[in-house]
C-alpha positions, 0 to 999 in steps of 0.5 A, spaced: 511 800 336 511 792 334 509 787 338 514 782 341 512 776 337 511 780 331 515 778 324 520 782 322 519 781 315 513 780 310 511 772 309 514 770 303 508 767 299 512 761 297 515 760 304 522 761 301 526 762 307 534 762 307 538 759 312 545 761 314 551 757 311 553 754 318 546 750 318 548 745 312 555 746 313 555 743 320 550 738 318 555 735 313 561 735 318 557 731 323 553 726 319 555 722 314 549 720 308 549 715 303 549 716 296 547 722 292 543 727 295 537 731 292 534 738 295 527 739 292 527 746 295 534 748 294 532 756 293 539 759 293 542 753 293 546 753 300 544 746 302 547 744 295 553 748 295 555 745 302 553 738 300 558 739 294 563 742 298 563 736 303 564 731 297 557 729 296 554 729 289 548 733 290 542 736 285 537 741 287 530 743 284 525 748 286 518 750 284 522 757 282 529 757 279 533 762 283 540 760 282 545 756 278 544 750 283 537 749 281 538 744 276 530 744 274 524 747 276 519 742 279 514 742 285 516 736 289 509 735 291 506 734 284 512 730 281 510 723 279 513 718 285 517 714 279 521 720 278 528 719 279 530 721 286 537 720 289 538 716 295 538 721 300 534 728 301 536 734 305 532 740 304 529 746 308 522 745 305 517 751 305 514 750 312 507 751 310 508 744 306 513 741 311 509 735 313 507 733 306 514 734 304 517 729 309 511 724 307 513 725 300 521 724 301 520 718 306 516 715 300 521 716 295 528 717 298 532 710 298 536 712 304 536 718 309 531 724 309 534 730 313 529 736 313 531 743 317 524 745 321 522 749 327 524 745 333 517 745 336 515 742 329 515 735 333 511 738 339 504 738 337 500 732 339 497 730 332 504 731 329 508 727 335 503 721 334 505 721 326 512 722 327 512 716 332 510 712 326 515 714 321 523 712 322 525 718 325 532 717 327 535 723 330 533 731 332 539 736 332 537 742 335 541 748 332 545 753 336 545 759 336 538 760 333 539 761 326 536 767 323 532 765 317 529 771 313 525 771 306 530 770 300 528 777 298 531 780 304 538 776 302 537 778 295 537 785 297 543 785 301 540 785 308 544 782 313 539 778 318 540 779 325 540 774 331 534 769 330 528 769 334 526 762 333 529 755 334 530 750 329 533 743 328 535 738 323 530 732 323 533 726 320 530 719 318 533 713 316 530 707 312 532 702 316 531 705 323 527 702 328 526 705 335 525 712 338 529 717 336 535 721 339 537 728 340 543 732 340 545 739 338 548 742 332 553 748 334 555 753 329 562 752 332 563 745 333 
């Protein structure tokens, strides 16, 4: 018998997890971003696909090329700072490297950064103090809870059930000052 908090799937070694389509589709319906977009952990390309459907120019890359939406293979954390980067970064980063992804994105993006992360990501004391020093603008809690299985589960054709963990979009703006605000991003609007 599984413990109540046991993981349903084996952890992916590269932290490749796939969000439901509605997570990025709804983000692009609610938030207007500046300039071309870039997803440095594009995986199967759901964010790139949703951005393009919303009328944005968007390219993706990843440490492993998994789809046609991945324009090139690259480790975002190891790319030189001077590498070309569109104005806005929108991504579902590998959670074990989430803070490093956010830090790099804030260094290279010229407009906004949006990261899909666990909702409780902001509640640790050390991270909350770090976040206060960034230009965090908005946190949108996603409802209902999305199921985010490893990519191999989706590629095998399995249909994930309801989510057990809370997730949110964290958004930064280069010109934002003051505290962040919060809200909800509902699947059904």
